[in-house]
C-alpha distance (Angstrom), angle and dihedral (degrees) to the residues before:
residue distance angle dihedral
X1 . . .
X2 3.78 . .
X3 3.74 119.1 .
X4 3.81 93.2 -134.5
X5 3.79 90.8 73.4
X6 3.78 89.6 65.7
X7 3.78 95.4 41.5
X8 3.83 91.6 55.5
X9 3.81 94.2 45.9
X10 3.82 120.3 107.5
X11 3.80 89.8 -121.8
X12 3.77 93.8 55.6
X13 3.78 90.6 47.3
X14 3.78 90.6 50.4
X15 3.78 89.3 53.1
X16 3.78 92.5 50.5
X17 3.79 94.9 45.9
X18 3.80 98.4 53.8
X19 3.77 142.4 -21.2
X20 3.80 90.0 -126.4
X21 3.79 97.8 60.9
X22 3.82 118.9 93.6
X23 3.79 116.2 -89.4
X24 3.79 90.6 -150.4
X25 3.82 107.1 40.0
X26 3.77 95.7 179.8
X27 3.75 131.2 47.5
X28 3.80 94.2 -142.8
X29 3.79 127.8 90.0
X30 3.80 113.5 -94.0
X31 3.80 116.6 -107.7
X32 3.81 90.8 -155.9
X33 3.80 94.6 82.3
X34 3.78 117.8 56.7
X35 3.79 111.0 -172.9
X36 3.77 125.9 -15.8
X37 3.80 123.9 -66.7
X38 3.80 126.3 -120.7
X39 3.80 91.7 -97.8
X40 3.81 125.6 177.0
X41 3.79 124.9 -159.7
X42 3.80 108.2 -69.6
X43 3.79 132.4 -157.7
X44 3.79 134.4 -149.6
X45 3.83 100.0 -151.2
X46 3.78 139.7 13.2
X47 3.83 96.8 -115.4
X48 3.81 116.9 128.2
X49 3.79 96.8 -122.3
X50 3.79 118.0 59.4
X51 3.77 131.6 -165.7
X52 3.79 104.5 -139.9
X53 3.81 116.3 -130.4
X54 3.82 120.0 -171.2
X55 3.81 118.1 -154.0
X56 3.80 112.1 -163.3
X57 3.80 110.9 -178.3
X58 3.80 134.9 123.0
X59 3.82 92.2 -135.8
X60 3.80 112.3 85.0
X61 3.79 90.9 -159.9
X62 3.80 89.2 63.2
X63 3.80 89.1 55.5
X64 3.77 93.6 50.0
X65 3.80 97.5 43.4
X66 3.81 91.4 47.5
X67 3.80 91.6 52.2
X68 3.79 91.4 45.8
X69 3.80 92.5 50.9
X70 3.81 90.9 50.2
X71 3.80 97.1 39.0
X72 3.82 93.8 114.0
X73 3.79 97.4 32.8
X74 3.81 120.3 128.9
X75 3.79 133.2 172.2
X76 3.81 115.2 -153.7
X77 3.78 88.8 -20.2
X78 3.81 95.4 -51.6
X79 3.79 123.7 112.6
X80 3.78 135.0 -141.9
X81 3.78 133.8 -94.0
X82 3.80 116.9 -158.2
X83 3.79 125.9 -149.0
X84 3.79 121.7 -175.3
X85 3.80 142.1 -148.0
X86 3.81 130.3 168.7
X87 3.80 102.5 -160.1
X88 3.77 141.3 23.7
X89 3.81 90.7 -101.6
X90 3.81 92.3 52.7
X91 3.80 90.0 45.9
X92 3.81 90.7 60.0
X93 3.80 90.0 54.3
X94 3.80 89.6 45.8
X95 3.80 93.2 56.3
X96 3.79 91.0 48.7
X97 3.81 88.2 59.5
X98 3.81 96.1 37.0
X99 3.82 111.0 34.8
X100 3.83 89.5 156.5
X101 3.82 96.0 70.1
X102 3.81 109.8 143.0
X103 3.80 101.3 -165.6
X104 3.81 129.6 20.8
X105 3.82 117.2 -157.3
X106 3.80 100.4 -163.1
X107 3.79 130.9 -171.5
X108 3.81 116.0 -144.6
X109 3.79 100.6 -149.5
X110 3.80 115.7 49.4
X111 3.82 126.3 123.1
X112 3.81 86.3 -8.8
X113 3.79 135.5 16.8
X114 3.79 92.4 -101.4
X115 3.83 102.2 29.3
X116 3.80 91.9 118.5
X117 3.79 93.7 48.9
X118 3.79 91.1 48.7
X119 3.79 90.3 51.2
X120 3.82 91.9 49.3
X121 3.80 87.9 54.1
X122 3.82 90.0 48.0
X123 3.82 90.7 53.0
X124 3.79 94.7 52.9
X125 3.80 103.6 32.4
X126 3.80 106.9 30.0
X127 3.79 106.8 33.2
X128 3.83 92.2 25.6
X129 3.79 95.1 -133.6
X130 3.80 103.5 159.6
X131 3.81 96.1 158.3
X132 3.82 103.7 67.0
X133 3.80 113.0 91.5
X134 3.82 109.8 -126.9
X135 3.80 119.9 -152.8
X136 3.81 116.3 -175.9
X137 3.80 114.8 -148.0
X138 3.78 119.8 -171.1
X139 3.76 136.2 175.7
X140 3.81 90.8 -165.7
X141 3.83 106.1 52.5
X142 3.79 93.1 169.2
X143 3.82 90.7 68.6
X144 3.81 92.1 54.2
X145 3.83 111.4 29.8
X146 3.80 111.9 -151.0
X147 3.82 95.9 -132.9
X148 3.81 92.6 55.6
X149 3.80 95.4 41.5
X150 3.81 94.1 50.6
X151 3.81 92.3 50.3
X152 3.83 98.0 40.8
X153 3.81 101.6 40.8
X154 3.80 132.8 50.2
X155 3.79 96.7 -122.1
X156 3.78 128.6 138.3
X157 3.79 103.8 -143.6
X158 3.81 140.7 4.6
X159 3.78 122.7 -150.3
X160 3.77 134.6 179.0
X161 3.78 109.6 -137.6
X162 3.79 92.1 -133.1
X163 3.82 91.8 60.8
X164 3.80 97.1 46.8
X165 3.82 113.5 104.2
X166 3.80 126.5 179.1
X167 3.80 90.4 -103.4
X168 3.80 92.7 49.4
X169 3.80 90.3 48.0
X170 3.81 89.9 53.6
X171 3.80 90.3 49.1
X172 3.79 91.3 46.9
X173 3.83 94.5 51.0
X174 3.80 92.1 44.3
X175 3.80 91.1 52.3
X176 3.81 92.8 45.8
X177 3.80 93.9 48.7
X178 3.79 91.6 48.2
X179 3.80 89.6 53.2
X180 3.82 91.7 45.2
X181 3.82 90.9 49.8
X182 3.80 92.1 51.4
X183 3.81 93.4 45.5
X184 3.82 91.4 50.7
X185 3.81 90.2 48.5
X186 3.80 89.4 53.4
X187 3.80 90.0 47.3
X188 3.81 91.1 51.5
X189 3.78 91.3 48.7
X190 3.79 90.7 47.4
X191 3.79 93.0 50.4
X192 3.78 91.4 44.0
X193 3.79 91.0 52.0
X194 3.79 90.8 47.6
X195 3.80 89.7 53.0
X196 3.79 92.8 47.3
X197 3.82 93.9 45.9
X198 3.79 90.3 47.9
X199 3.80 90.9 49.0
X200 3.81 93.1 46.0
X201 3.81 90.2 58.6
X202 3.79 88.3 65.0
X203 3.80 99.1 36.9
X204 3.78 94.0 112.3
X205 3.79 93.8 40.1
X206 3.79 93.0 62.4
X207 3.76 116.5 108.0
X208 3.78 98.9 -131.3
X209 3.79 145.3 7.5
X210 3.81 90.6 -110.3
X211 3.80 90.7 56.4
X212 3.79 90.3 51.6
X213 3.80 91.5 46.4
X214 3.79 91.9 52.5
X215 3.81 89.1 48.7
X216 3.81 91.7 53.2
X217 3.80 90.8 51.0
X218 3.81 90.4 51.5
X219 3.81 91.6 50.9
X220 3.80 92.7 51.1
X221 3.80 91.1 47.3
X222 3.78 90.2 51.3
X223 3.81 89.7 50.9
X224 3.79 93.3 56.1
X225 3.81 97.6 33.9
X226 3.78 90.2 -142.7
X227 3.79 136.4 123.0
X228 3.76 103.3 -104.8
X229 3.74 142.4 160.8
X230 3.77 120.2 -137.1
X231 3.74 143.9 170.3
X232 3.76 138.8 -175.6
X233 3.77 119.5 -146.2
X234 3.76 136.5 169.8
X235 3.82 114.7 -132.3
X236 3.78 121.3 -157.2
X237 3.80 105.3 -140.1
X238 3.79 98.7 -36.0
X239 3.78 98.1 -165.4
X240 3.78 104.0 123.6
X241 3.78 138.7 10.0
X242 3.79 90.8 -95.6
X243 3.82 92.7 63.5
X244 3.79 97.8 53.0
X245 3.81 91.4 96.2
X246 3.81 86.7 80.1
X247 3.82 93.5 71.4
X248 3.78 116.5 126.0
X249 3.81 118.7 -172.9
X250 3.78 117.0 -144.7
X251 3.81 106.4 177.2
X252 3.78 141.9 -17.8
X253 3.77 142.5 -175.5
X254 3.79 135.1 -160.9
X255 3.79 112.7 -1.9
X256 3.81 90.3 0.5
X257 3.81 95.6 51.2
X258 3.82 93.7 102.3
X259 3.79 99.1 34.6
X260 3.82 97.8 95.8
X261 3.79 108.8 128.0
X262 3.81 94.3 21.3
X263 3.78 124.3 118.9
X264 3.79 115.3 -106.2
X265 3.79 94.8 -117.1
X266 3.81 90.4 55.8
X267 3.80 89.6 81.2
X268 3.82 108.6 8.4
X269 3.83 118.6 81.5
X270 3.78 117.4 -107.4
X271 3.81 94.6 -114.3
X272 3.83 89.5 56.0
X273 3.81 90.9 51.2
X274 3.79 89.2 49.5
X275 3.80 92.1 53.6
X276 3.80 91.3 48.3
X277 3.79 91.6 52.9
X278 3.81 90.8 51.6
X279 3.81 96.1 55.8
X280 3.80 109.7 119.3
X281 3.81 104.1 172.0
X282 3.80 123.2 81.8
X283 3.78 100.2 -129.0
X284 3.79 135.7 25.2
X285 3.76 144.8 81.1
X286 3.78 140.0 -103.5
X287 3.78 135.8 -166.0
X288 3.78 122.2 -140.1
X289 3.80 115.7 -179.4
X290 3.82 103.6 -52.5
X291 3.82 94.6 -18.1
X292 3.80 122.2 104.9
X293 3.81 110.4 -162.4
X294 3.80 121.8 -171.6
X295 3.82 118.5 -174.9
X296 3.79 138.4 -173.2
X297 3.81 127.8 -177.8
X298 3.80 113.0 -143.4
X299 3.79 127.5 -141.4
X300 3.79 91.3 -99.4
X301 3.80 91.2 56.4
X302 3.79 97.8 -103.8
X303 3.77 119.1 131.8
X304 3.79 122.5 -137.6
X305 3.79 117.8 -156.1
X306 3.76 131.5 -164.5
X307 3.81 110.7 -165.8
X308 3.79 123.5 -173.3
X309 3.78 125.3 -179.4
X310 3.77 129.6 -159.8
X311 3.80 95.4 33.1
X312 3.80 114.4 170.8
X313 3.78 119.8 175.1
X314 3.78 119.2 -143.9
X315 3.79 91.5 -167.6
X316 3.84 135.0 15.0
X317 3.82 90.7 -116.4
X318 3.80 89.6 64.5
X319 3.81 91.2 67.7
X320 3.81 90.9 59.2
X321 3.80 91.0 43.6
X322 3.79 90.5 49.0
X323 3.79 92.3 52.3
X324 3.80 92.7 46.4
X325 3.80 94.2 49.6
X326 3.80 93.5 45.4
X327 3.80 93.2 50.3
X328 3.80 92.3 48.2
X329 3.80 89.8 46.2
X330 3.80 90.5 53.7
X331 3.81 91.4 48.8
X332 3.81 90.4 49.7
X333 3.80 89.1 45.1
X334 3.80 90.6 53.4
X335 3.80 91.9 47.8
X336 3.78 91.1 48.9
X337 3.77 90.0 48.0
X338 3.82 89.9 53.3
X339 3.79 90.4 50.2
X340 3.78 91.8 49.4
X341 3.80 89.5 48.0
X342 3.81 90.6 53.9
X343 3.80 91.7 47.7
X344 3.79 92.0 47.9
X345 3.81 89.7 50.0
X346 3.80 90.5 52.0
X347 3.80 91.7 48.5
X348 3.77 92.4 47.8
X349 3.80 90.2 51.5
X350 3.80 89.1 50.8
X351 3.81 90.9 52.1
X352 3.78 92.7 45.6
X353 3.80 90.8 49.2
X354 3.79 90.7 50.8
X355 3.79 90.9 46.5
X356 3.81 90.7 49.4
X357 3.80 89.8 56.6
X358 3.80 92.3 47.0
X359 3.82 91.4 47.3
X360 3.78 89.6 51.8
X361 3.79 89.0 56.6
X362 3.83 89.0 49.5
X363 3.81 92.3 -112.6
X364 3.77 127.3 129.3
X365 3.79 115.0 -83.8
X366 3.80 90.5 -139.7
X367 3.80 87.3 71.8
X368 3.81 89.7 84.8
X369 3.81 92.1 48.9
X370 3.78 92.0 50.4
X371 3.81 91.8 47.3
X372 3.81 88.9 49.1
X373 3.81 93.0 51.7
X374 3.82 93.0 42.2
X375 3.80 90.3 50.1
X376 3.80 94.9 51.4
X377 3.81 92.3 45.5
X378 3.80 93.4 48.9
X379 3.83 92.6 42.9
X380 3.80 90.9 57.1
X381 3.79 91.4 47.0
X382 3.83 89.2 50.5
X383 3.82 90.9 55.5
X384 3.80 100.5 -100.3
X385 3.82 114.5 150.2
X386 3.80 118.3 -100.7
X387 3.81 91.1 -112.0
X388 3.81 94.0 50.4
X389 3.80 91.6 44.6
X390 3.81 89.9 52.7
X391 3.81 89.8 49.0
X392 3.81 91.0 51.5
X393 3.79 90.0 49.6
X394 3.81 89.9 59.5
X395 3.82 95.6 40.0
X396 3.82 99.9 46.9
X397 3.86 95.0 71.5
X398 3.82 87.0 70.5
X399 3.83 94.1 60.0
X400 3.82 92.8 107.1
X401 3.80 98.0 35.2
X402 3.82 90.0 119.0
X403 3.81 89.9 68.1
X404 3.79 85.9 80.6
X405 3.82 86.1 80.0
X406 3.83 95.8 49.0
X407 3.85 116.8 99.3
X408 3.81 116.7 -111.0
X409 3.79 90.5 -123.2
X410 3.79 89.6 64.7
X411 3.78 99.4 31.5
X412 3.80 94.7 54.5
X413 3.83 100.5 30.2
X414 3.82 108.5 135.1
X415 3.80 93.7 -159.3
X416 3.78 129.2 69.8
X417 3.81 113.4 -72.5
X418 3.77 120.6 -115.2
X419 3.81 118.4 -119.6
X420 3.80 90.5 -99.9
X421 3.79 92.8 47.6
X422 3.81 90.6 48.1
X423 3.78 89.8 53.7
X424 3.80 89.7 53.4
X425 3.82 90.8 48.1
X426 3.82 91.5 51.3
X427 3.79 90.2 56.2
X428 3.81 90.8 72.2
X429 3.85 90.7 83.0
X430 3.80 94.7 58.5
X431 3.80 91.6 38.7
X432 3.82 91.7 54.7
X433 3.81 90.6 49.5
X434 3.81 90.6 50.4
X435 3.81 92.1 51.1
X436 3.81 92.8 52.4
X437 3.79 106.0 25.3
X438 3.82 100.7 85.3
X439 3.82 94.5 58.3
X440 3.81 123.6 109.0
X441 3.82 91.3 -146.8
X442 3.80 117.8 107.5
X443 3.79 94.4 -139.0
X444 3.81 93.5 50.7
X445 3.80 92.6 45.1
X446 3.79 90.9 52.4
X447 3.81 88.8 44.0
X448 3.81 88.8 56.5
X449 3.82 90.4 52.4
X450 3.81 95.5 50.1
X451 3.82 90.5 44.3
X452 3.79 89.4 54.4
X453 3.81 98.1 42.4
X454 3.78 108.2 32.2
X455 3.83 91.8 95.2
X456 3.80 95.3 46.9
X457 3.81 114.4 109.5
X458 3.79 131.8 -138.2
X459 3.83 91.6 -121.6
X460 3.82 93.7 50.1
X461 3.83 98.6 -107.8
X462 3.79 96.2 111.9
X463 3.80 132.0 96.1
X464 3.00 156.8 -63.5
X465 3.84 96.8 8.5
X466 3.81 104.9 9.8
X467 3.81 94.1 -122.1
X468 3.80 117.9 171.9
X469 3.81 139.7 -160.1
X470 3.76 115.8 -19.0
X471 3.82 91.4 -8.5
X472 3.80 81.1 86.7
X473 3.80 111.1 75.1
X474 3.80 117.4 -111.6
X475 3.81 88.4 -116.9
X476 3.81 90.2 54.7
X477 3.82 92.8 47.2
X478 3.81 91.9 48.9
X479 3.80 93.7 48.5
X480 3.81 90.0 47.8
X481 3.80 94.4 58.8
X482 3.82 95.9 38.3
X483 3.82 91.6 49.6
X484 3.80 92.7 51.4
X485 3.80 92.9 41.6
X486 3.79 91.7 56.5
X487 3.82 95.6 38.4
X488 3.81 91.9 54.8
X489 3.81 92.4 50.3
X490 3.84 93.9 55.0
X491 3.78 136.8 61.3
X492 3.79 114.6 -99.1
X493 3.81 130.8 -176.1
X494 3.80 90.0 -100.7
X495 3.85 100.2 39.7
X496 3.79 148.4 17.1
X497 3.81 123.5 -110.6
X498 3.80 114.9 -83.1
X499 3.82 123.0 -126.8
X500 3.79 111.6 -106.6
X501 3.81 93.8 -115.1
X502 3.79 89.2 57.1
X503 3.84 90.4 50.1
X504 3.81 90.5 52.9
X505 3.80 90.2 49.7
X506 3.82 90.2 50.8
X507 3.81 92.6 50.0
X508 3.81 90.0 52.2
X509 3.82 90.8 49.7
X510 3.82 91.5 50.1
X511 3.82 95.0 43.9
X512 3.80 105.7 125.4
X513 3.81 91.4 5.6
X514 3.77 109.7 63.2
X515 3.79 98.6 1.0
X516 3.79 138.6 45.4
X517 3.87 104.0 -97.5
X518 3.80 92.5 -137.6
X519 3.82 92.1 53.7
X520 3.81 91.7 49.3
X521 3.80 89.1 53.0
X522 3.81 91.4 49.5
X523 3.82 91.8 50.8
X524 3.80 92.2 50.6
X525 3.83 92.7 45.1
X526 3.80 90.5 53.4
X527 3.79 100.3 35.4
X528 3.82 94.0 131.9
X529 3.82 92.0 56.8
X530 3.84 89.0 48.0
X531 3.80 90.6 53.6
X532 3.82 90.8 48.2
X533 3.83 90.7 55.1
X534 3.80 89.0 51.3
X535 3.79 90.6 51.1
X536 3.83 90.9 52.1
X537 3.82 91.9 54.7
X538 3.82 106.1 37.9
């Protein structure tokens, strides 16, 4: 179609003459345009971001005049991108391709008298698009009375084409885009809150602080819908440059993903470091260039930081939301850190207790660490869940806790024990179970079970209860083989360490007798990994 047809039209002349004259002087369809042109998506400016405007009208002149009137329009520095449809059927296809339309300029009468109204209903009720701003434009207001349309359909404005000037069209689009921007900001905040609330439900189910930290970063990224890089780090008294050596990195994404272990000034500009060292208050946030930094000083005087780069706010409310989420994340992070600290303290006490028993019997304290690592490794290979395998790792060091009640004369006797002495030695299994069994703690309860069962045998000839096969818990069967495996490979008061080939031969002999056959097979299939664990804990 030649451009001169539009330039000579009354509507184009009206646009050129004044912004206050009607764009569409007549209410009838223009005879100048027969059929629709082969039109591609068009834009109003050259800015990178575009607000997408859909024009749905069966009159091509309406499309052209609308674009012409909005040719220099911008909203917060961003231009427009126009997409076009000429019937209700085409409009449905259009919205499948362009679900991010901001404003829909919709004709009422197209292929049928109510095609536009039916499409407006389709937008809201079928595809559930409640964000796009719908403006009905009609040249035949008598067929669609404004009072009925406004009350019966979820539209945002209703305009008669004869009253729409270039200035009013600018005002209309500006108002619609402002509403669309605010609605999308609310939607982003809503989704971000949903993500954060969902994540917070599982905060204390996560396996590590780093996992939680990565989750927090993901939630903040989802709130802003932007490509960002972030990290969480704990700072030990970051007051001056001299104290920066106390930094401990927990997790990072994007450009910070591989920064764990680095000093803060290795990748943050000097002026940012200077501002961090000058912070006096305990809680707050600051923004330096494109960095958002939220900080919280803990009760023990350590400062936790959450740093995010590349932050761009789509709406002023997002800054407040960002600050709120970051502060709550840091509080949750600190609480989780305290919980982890308590758990680590409990585990360390368990190890030290196990080592104390082994030291008393003049055996290496690393025996309990090797048994712990062997047990976790074998538990995972046997199909135990990661959580249960981790629990067994921390419970297995207590398998010989009952030896604390065995006299030194028996415990450290280099010669063969008499029948009476052997009976006393066997009592350490039941004694260990008694010491641990009345606790409500998972680790101690499991420790009681492995203490009681780690000398039971697959064929039922073990002690103290003569259990056999799967009557013995999997934890007990695993600890039994890992305890013997490590004991045979080390010097004891009553023997020298065995060569590894001899240990393998013994395991094969005791397969189905002393040990669970499946566990023996797993040990032999993974013998190199077993040796590596031994090398790590000499």
